[in-house]
C-alpha positions as CSV (number, residue, x, y, z in Angstrom):
1,M,37.6,16.7,-81.8
2,K,34.5,18.7,-81.0
3,A,31.5,17.9,-83.2
4,V,27.7,18.1,-83.3
5,Y,26.1,14.6,-83.6
6,F,23.0,12.6,-82.9
7,D,22.2,8.9,-82.2
8,T,18.6,8.9,-83.3
9,G,16.3,10.9,-85.6
10,G,14.0,13.6,-84.3
11,S,13.7,17.4,-83.8
12,A,16.7,19.7,-83.4
13,D,16.7,18.9,-79.7
14,I,18.4,15.5,-80.3
15,L,21.6,17.3,-81.5
16,C,24.5,16.9,-79.1
17,F,27.8,18.7,-78.9
18,G,30.9,17.0,-77.6
19,D,34.0,15.0,-78.3
20,I,34.0,12.5,-81.2
21,A,37.1,10.4,-82.1
22,L,38.7,11.2,-85.5
23,S,41.2,9.1,-87.3
24,S,44.3,11.0,-88.4
25,H,44.7,8.7,-91.3
26,C,43.7,10.0,-94.8
27,D,42.7,7.5,-97.4
28,E,44.8,7.8,-100.6
29,N,42.2,10.1,-102.3
30,Q,41.2,12.1,-99.2
31,V,42.2,15.4,-97.7
32,L,41.9,16.2,-94.0
33,V,40.4,19.7,-93.6
34,R,40.4,21.8,-90.4
35,I,36.9,23.4,-90.5
36,K,36.6,27.2,-90.0
37,A,33.0,27.6,-91.0
38,I,30.0,25.4,-92.0
39,G,27.0,26.2,-94.2
40,I,23.6,25.1,-93.0
41,N,21.2,23.7,-95.5
42,P,17.6,22.3,-95.3
43,I,19.0,18.8,-96.2
44,D,20.8,18.8,-92.8
45,C,17.4,19.0,-91.1
46,K,15.9,16.4,-93.3
47,I,18.7,13.9,-92.5
48,R,18.3,14.7,-88.7
49,A,14.6,14.2,-88.9
50,A,14.6,10.9,-90.8
51,P,18.1,9.4,-90.9
52,E,16.7,6.0,-91.9
53,Q,16.0,7.4,-95.3
54,F,19.7,8.2,-95.9
55,S,22.9,6.2,-96.1
56,V,24.3,7.4,-92.8
57,T,26.1,5.7,-89.9
58,F,25.4,6.4,-86.2
59,P,26.5,8.6,-84.5
60,V,25.6,10.9,-87.4
61,I,27.6,14.2,-87.7
62,P,25.3,16.3,-90.0
63,G,26.4,18.9,-92.6
64,C,27.5,19.1,-96.2
65,D,29.1,22.5,-96.7
66,G,32.5,23.5,-95.2
67,A,35.4,25.9,-95.6
68,G,38.7,25.5,-93.9
69,I,42.4,24.7,-94.1
70,V,44.0,21.6,-95.4
71,E,45.9,19.7,-92.7
72,A,46.9,16.5,-94.4
73,V,46.5,14.8,-97.8
74,G,46.3,11.2,-99.0
75,M,49.2,9.7,-100.9
76,R,47.4,10.0,-104.3
77,V,46.4,13.6,-103.8
78,N,48.5,16.1,-105.8
79,E,46.3,19.1,-106.2
80,F,46.2,20.2,-102.6
81,R,48.8,20.5,-99.8
82,P,48.8,21.4,-96.1
83,G,48.0,25.1,-95.6
84,D,45.7,25.5,-98.6
85,E,42.4,27.3,-97.9
86,V,39.5,25.2,-99.5
87,Y,35.8,25.0,-99.7
88,F,33.5,22.0,-100.6
89,S,30.2,20.2,-100.2
90,Q,30.3,16.6,-99.1
91,P,27.3,14.9,-97.4
92,G,28.1,12.4,-94.6
93,F,27.0,9.4,-96.7
94,N,28.5,5.9,-97.0
95,N,30.7,5.9,-93.8
96,R,31.7,9.6,-94.2
97,Q,31.1,12.2,-91.5
98,G,29.4,15.5,-92.1
99,T,30.8,19.0,-91.6
100,Y,29.5,20.0,-88.2
101,A,32.9,19.3,-86.7
102,E,36.4,20.7,-86.1
103,Y,37.8,18.4,-88.8
104,V,36.6,16.3,-91.7
105,H,38.0,14.0,-94.2
106,V,37.0,15.1,-97.7
107,D,37.1,13.3,-101.1
108,A,39.8,15.4,-103.0
109,N,37.6,15.5,-106.1
110,L,35.0,17.5,-104.3
111,L,37.4,20.2,-103.1
112,A,38.4,23.6,-104.6
113,L,40.6,26.3,-103.4
114,K,38.6,28.9,-101.5
115,P,37.9,32.2,-103.4
116,C,40.5,34.7,-102.1
117,S,38.0,37.5,-102.0
118,L,35.6,35.6,-99.6
119,T,35.9,35.0,-95.8
120,F,35.6,31.4,-94.6
121,E,32.0,32.1,-93.5
122,Q,31.1,33.4,-97.0
123,A,32.9,30.5,-98.7
124,A,31.1,27.9,-96.5
125,A,27.8,29.5,-97.5
126,A,28.3,28.9,-101.3
127,P,29.0,25.2,-102.3
128,L,25.7,23.3,-102.1
129,V,23.6,26.2,-103.4
130,F,25.8,27.2,-106.3
131,I,26.5,23.6,-107.3
132,T,22.7,23.0,-107.2
133,A,21.9,26.1,-109.2
134,W,24.7,25.4,-111.7
135,E,23.7,21.8,-112.3
136,A,20.0,22.8,-112.6
137,L,20.6,25.6,-115.2
138,H,23.6,24.5,-117.1
139,D,23.5,20.7,-116.9
140,R,19.8,19.9,-116.7
141,A,18.2,22.9,-118.5
142,R,21.1,23.8,-120.8
143,I,20.6,27.5,-120.4
144,T,21.6,29.7,-123.3
145,Q,21.9,33.5,-123.9
146,N,18.6,35.4,-124.4
147,Q,16.4,32.8,-122.8
148,T,13.8,33.8,-120.1
149,V,14.1,32.0,-116.8
150,L,11.6,31.8,-113.9
151,I,13.4,31.1,-110.6
152,H,11.1,30.5,-107.6
153,A,12.1,31.8,-104.1
154,G,14.9,34.1,-105.4
155,A,15.9,35.3,-101.9
156,G,16.7,31.8,-100.7
157,G,20.0,29.9,-100.9
158,V,19.6,28.2,-104.2
159,G,17.4,30.9,-105.6
160,H,19.8,33.7,-105.1
161,A,22.6,31.7,-106.6
162,A,20.5,30.8,-109.6
163,I,19.5,34.4,-110.3
164,Q,23.2,35.4,-110.6
165,L,24.2,32.4,-112.7
166,A,21.3,32.9,-115.1
167,K,22.2,36.6,-115.5
168,L,25.8,35.6,-116.2
169,A,24.5,33.2,-118.8
170,G,22.8,36.1,-120.6
171,A,19.3,35.2,-119.6
172,R,16.3,37.4,-118.6
173,V,15.3,36.5,-115.1
174,I,11.9,36.5,-113.4
175,T,11.8,35.5,-109.7
176,T,9.3,35.2,-106.9
177,V,9.7,36.5,-103.3
178,S,7.5,37.2,-100.3
179,T,8.4,40.6,-98.9
180,E,9.6,44.0,-100.1
181,E,12.9,43.5,-98.4
182,K,13.3,40.4,-100.7
183,V,12.2,42.4,-103.7
184,N,15.1,44.9,-103.1
185,F,17.5,42.0,-102.6
186,A,16.5,40.3,-105.9
187,K,16.9,43.7,-107.6
188,R,20.4,43.9,-106.3
189,L,21.1,40.5,-107.8
190,G,19.9,41.6,-111.3
191,A,16.4,40.0,-111.6
192,D,14.5,41.6,-114.4
193,L,10.9,41.0,-113.0
194,I,10.2,40.3,-109.4
195,I,6.8,39.0,-108.4
196,N,5.6,39.1,-104.8
197,Y,3.7,35.8,-104.6
198,R,1.7,36.9,-101.5
199,T,0.1,39.8,-103.4
200,Q,0.4,38.9,-107.1
201,D,-0.8,36.0,-109.2
202,V,2.6,34.5,-110.4
203,V,1.2,32.6,-113.4
204,A,-0.7,35.7,-114.6
205,E,2.3,38.0,-114.1
206,V,4.6,35.6,-115.9
207,L,2.3,35.1,-118.9
208,H,1.7,38.9,-119.2
209,W,5.5,39.7,-119.1
210,T,6.2,37.1,-121.8
211,N,3.3,38.0,-124.1
212,N,1.5,34.8,-123.1
213,N,4.4,32.7,-124.5
214,G,5.8,31.5,-121.2
215,V,9.4,31.1,-120.1
216,D,12.1,28.9,-121.6
217,I,13.1,27.5,-118.2
218,V,11.5,27.2,-114.7
219,L,13.5,26.4,-111.7
220,D,11.4,25.1,-108.8
221,T,13.1,25.4,-105.4
222,V,9.9,25.2,-103.2
223,G,8.1,21.9,-103.8
224,P,4.9,20.1,-105.1
225,K,2.4,23.0,-105.0
226,I,4.7,25.3,-106.9
227,L,5.8,22.6,-109.3
228,Q,2.2,22.2,-110.4
229,S,2.0,25.8,-111.3
230,C,5.4,25.7,-113.2
231,F,3.7,23.8,-116.1
232,R,1.5,26.8,-116.9
233,C,4.5,29.1,-116.9
234,V,6.7,27.3,-119.3
235,K,6.5,27.5,-123.0
236,P,6.0,24.5,-125.2
237,Y,9.2,22.5,-125.5
238,G,10.5,24.3,-122.5
239,D,12.4,23.0,-119.4
240,V,11.1,22.6,-115.9
241,V,13.7,21.6,-113.3
242,T,12.9,20.9,-109.6
243,I,15.3,20.3,-106.7
244,L,12.5,18.5,-104.6
245,Q,10.4,15.4,-104.8
246,S,7.2,15.8,-106.8
247,A,3.9,14.7,-105.1
248,P,2.3,11.4,-106.0
249,D,-0.8,13.4,-107.2
250,T,1.1,15.7,-109.5
251,D,-1.0,16.3,-112.6
252,W,1.4,15.8,-115.6
253,G,-1.2,16.5,-118.2
254,E,-0.2,20.1,-119.0
255,A,3.4,19.2,-119.0
256,R,2.9,16.5,-121.4
257,A,0.6,18.6,-123.7
258,R,3.4,21.3,-123.8
259,N,6.1,18.6,-124.4
260,V,8.0,19.9,-121.5
261,R,11.4,18.4,-120.7
262,F,11.2,17.7,-116.9
263,S,14.4,17.3,-114.9
264,L,15.3,16.4,-111.3
265,E,18.3,18.1,-109.6
266,L,20.0,16.4,-106.6
267,M,23.5,17.6,-106.0
268,L,24.0,14.8,-103.4
269,T,24.1,12.1,-106.1
270,P,27.9,12.0,-106.7
271,V,28.6,11.0,-103.1
272,L,25.4,9.0,-102.7
273,L,26.3,6.8,-105.7
274,E,30.1,7.2,-105.5
275,L,30.4,8.7,-109.0
276,E,34.0,9.9,-109.4
277,D,33.4,11.8,-112.6
278,A,30.4,13.6,-111.1
279,K,32.5,14.5,-108.0
280,R,35.2,16.0,-110.3
281,H,32.5,17.9,-112.1
282,Q,31.3,19.4,-108.8
283,G,34.9,20.4,-107.9
284,E,35.2,22.1,-111.2
285,I,32.0,24.0,-110.7
286,L,33.4,25.3,-107.5
287,R,36.7,26.2,-109.2
288,Q,34.8,28.2,-111.8
289,C,32.6,29.9,-109.1
290,A,35.8,30.8,-107.2
291,T,37.0,32.6,-110.3
292,L,33.7,34.4,-110.6
293,F,33.6,35.4,-106.9
294,D,37.1,36.8,-107.1
295,A,36.1,38.7,-110.3
296,H,33.2,40.2,-108.2
297,K,30.7,38.6,-110.6
298,L,29.0,36.5,-107.9
299,Q,28.1,37.2,-104.3
300,V,26.8,35.1,-101.4
301,E,24.5,36.4,-98.8
302,I,24.7,35.4,-95.1
303,A,21.7,35.9,-92.9
304,R,23.1,35.0,-89.5
305,T,26.0,33.1,-87.9
306,F,26.0,30.7,-84.9
307,A,28.7,29.0,-83.0
308,L,29.2,25.3,-83.7
309,A,28.0,24.5,-80.2
310,D,24.7,26.3,-81.0
311,A,23.8,24.1,-84.1
312,A,20.5,23.0,-82.5
313,A,19.4,26.6,-82.2
314,A,20.6,27.3,-85.8
315,Q,18.6,24.4,-87.2
316,R,15.5,25.6,-85.3
317,F,16.0,29.1,-86.7
318,L,16.2,27.6,-90.2
319,E,13.0,25.6,-89.8
320,Q,11.0,28.4,-88.1
321,N,11.9,31.5,-90.0
322,Q,12.0,33.0,-93.5
323,F,15.2,35.0,-94.2
324,I,17.5,36.2,-96.9
325,G,20.5,34.0,-97.8
326,K,22.3,31.4,-95.7
327,L,22.9,30.4,-92.1
328,I,26.5,29.6,-91.0
329,L,28.2,27.9,-88.1
330,T,31.6,29.1,-87.1
331,V,34.4,27.0,-85.5
332,N,37.2,28.2,-83.3
333,S,39.7,25.5,-83.8
């Protein structure tokens, strides 16, 4: 099969496109999927840049998100059959391959039927970001109706998913963006207060809008510098969730004084640690999201598409540009 792969870590230039052997055999709990589209995520670039930090096997085929058609199923798989259109997120950890390829074996617990209302490209853009946002808001922060939520980088992949899920949960949503185009995008998603962090003081705006009370939940999708400011935005006994690693010099004093519940969100954990219940939970999240997509209660934004052979250019674009939504690779197989 044709695939994108690399044999050593480095910049996007080390990505190769060519033939890779694929076993036609499905393990008893696996499904063979013919890939039609692939979602590109920042984690793909992190694994490429420093593969020694991840449980990958060379040659590494990158990619987590995919959408395609079931070709074959393992002997213990009853939920899917050849011809089903599916979507999923599965990192290439622990002797698995990633999704930058024409075919991939996927753990059946991670799969869900593709939303009928979405194209393969749209479906491939959704899994990692919607699972991350769902786990962060529902599983980590335990979001409830009438809470106020601050979502950083609301025009990004996880951010634009989180705005929608928070609104569906009945929350009031504050989000941060960097341009007027992104302001308008966040408005379309339903955000109640949109702060341009380039021209406004985020902490001051949040405190003003909440009458100096702070928000119930903060979701950090940006990293250490933003995480530090989150502790000034959250109310006492509130929740701060980050999807990134905190810095060694993070000052936890304010978080402790406010008795903040702090959570880490890493949607890669079920495959990384081979947790079958957690895999099933992620498959269920995708099933619930599919229902919401088909009811037109969720949307996913695509910024640009690239051919599979142009994966290096796509990753360079991801690393060098700010844009709205997700990047996609398409496969003609």
